[in-house]
N, C-alpha and C positions, 0 to 999 in steps of 0.2 A: 262378709264374704262377697256378696254381689257387687259391692262398691268397688272391689278390686278386679272383678271379672270383666267389666266393661272396658276399663283402660287397657287391660291385658289383651282383650280381643282386638281393640283398635291397634295396639302395637303389633299384634300378629299380622293383621291385614296390611298395615303400612310397611312393615319389614318384608312381608311376602311379596308385595308389589315392587319394592325397591330391589331386593336381592333376587327375586324370581322372575321379574319381568324387565324392569328398567335397566339394571346392570347388564344382564345378558344381551339386551338389545343394543346398548351402548358399545359393548365390547365387539359384538358382531358387526355393527356399523363401522367402527374404527378399522377392524380387520378387512372388511370389504373395500374400504377406501384406501387403506395403506398397502395391503397385500392381497388383492382380489384373486390372483391365480392360486396362491397357497390356501387362502380361506375357502376356496371352492374345491379343494382336494388335489391340487396339482395334477389335474387330469391330462392325459396325453391323447390327442385326437389324430386319427389317421383316416383319410377318405370320409371326413365328416362323421366319424363314429368314434366314440370313446373306446379306446383299446386297453386302458389301464391307468394307473396312477404312478407318478414318478416316485412315490413314497412307499409303495407296496410291491413286493416281488410277485412274480408269476412263474408257474411251473413250465419249464421247457424240457422236452425229452427227445425231440428230433435231433439227430446228429448234426444237422446243418445250422443249428443255433447254439449260441453260448448258453450254458446252463448256470443257474444261480445257486445260491446256498440252499441246502435242503431245508424244508420247513417242518416244524413239529406240530403245526396247528391241526385241528380235526374239525369236522369229518373230512375235509379236503385240504391240500396244501395251500398256504398263503390265505387262509380264511381270516379276514380282518376282524370278524366278529368273535374270533376265538384266539386272539393273540396270546401266545405263550411259548415258552421254551420247552424242551423235553424234560427238564429237571432231573436228568440222569447225572449222577456224580461221576467223577473221573475213574473211579474204581468199579463202577457198575458194569457187570458183564453184558447187559443189554446195550449199553453205549458202545462197548468194544465190538459187539456183533454188528451193530448198525454201521459203524465206521468201516469195518472190514467189508461188509456187503457193498457199501458205497464205493470204496476203493476198487473192488472187483468190477462193479458196473462201469466205472471210468476206464479201467484197464481193458475190459471187454469192448468198450466203444472205440478205443484207440490203442490197440496192442503195441504200437510203435512208441507211444508216450511212456518212456521208461523212467523218467525223472521222478523226484518226490512229488506226491500229490499235495497241493496246497490245502492247508487245514480247513479253509472256508468252503471248500468243495465237498467236504465230508462231515462237517459239523453244523448243527443248526445255530441260529442266532438266538439271543435272549427273547426276542419278540416272535420269532418264527416268520417274520414278514420282511426281512431285510432285502431290499431291492438291489443291493450292491455286492460285487465281488472284488477281491483284490486284483491288482494288475497281474500278479503272478498267476492267479486262478484263470484270468482271461488268456494269458500267454500259454498256459498249460493246454488249453483247448484249441489253439490255433491250427495245429496239424490236422485234427479230426474235421474241423469245419472246412479247412482248405480242400481236403479230399472230397468231402460231401458236396461242396459247391463248385468244385473245379476252379478255385481261386488261388492266386499266388499267396503264400504265407505273408509276404511283405505287405501286400494290400490289406490284409487283416490286421497286421501289426499297426499299420498307419491308422486304420479305423479305431483300433483300441486306444492308440495314443490320442486321437482326436476326442475321444469320449472319456479320457481319464480326468477325474476331478481331483483337485488338490485337497490336502487335509483341511478340515473346517478351521477357519480363521488362521490358516497357515500352520497350525500347531496341533490341533486335536485330531487324533486318528491317523490314518494313513491314506495314501492315494487310493482311489477306488473307481470302479466303473459301474454305471447303472446298466444292468443287464437288459431291461426292456428297451431303453433308449438305444442301446447298442444293437440289439436284434432288429428293431424297427429300421435303423439306418442301414443295417446289413441287407435287409429286404429291399429297401429303396435303391441301394447300390446295385443289387442284382437285377432290378427292373430296368435301370438305366443302361447296364452293361449288356 
């Protein structure tokens, strides 16, 4: 029995070093060389301070900002340590109540917006961290933001168009807008104007 134990322990140590130390260091090194911005979290910096990540949504409730998708993470929205969806099925009454409450909040924030509310403004994503909204969701919010900031709706439409990203690889998903980047540029435009 002991004759087999020594080779087994050697193999354990060798494989632990290879798979637990060498391989992660190699992959991290390649990522740092090939994709340093992504490998470090795609952090957005404003005035020499990290304000967020391009990959994780943030809660915006002020009427002068574009609002993102609702987040189902806890204990606070967009908690990257607790990535999860709500797991509520389409027939679950709690989902219907949450969507109804979100629609009411959107209508209360802009009573003149009478069109259909885009689904991504009232439903959570699978991760609860989605940083993007559809172009339709951004367009839906333009009148509220224009009033709150005293801007022309055309200027906001141009800003949305400037921040519209195409489908991934030209075919996966739909056109989308990164809410944090859009709001940061909205603030920059307000400071210049």
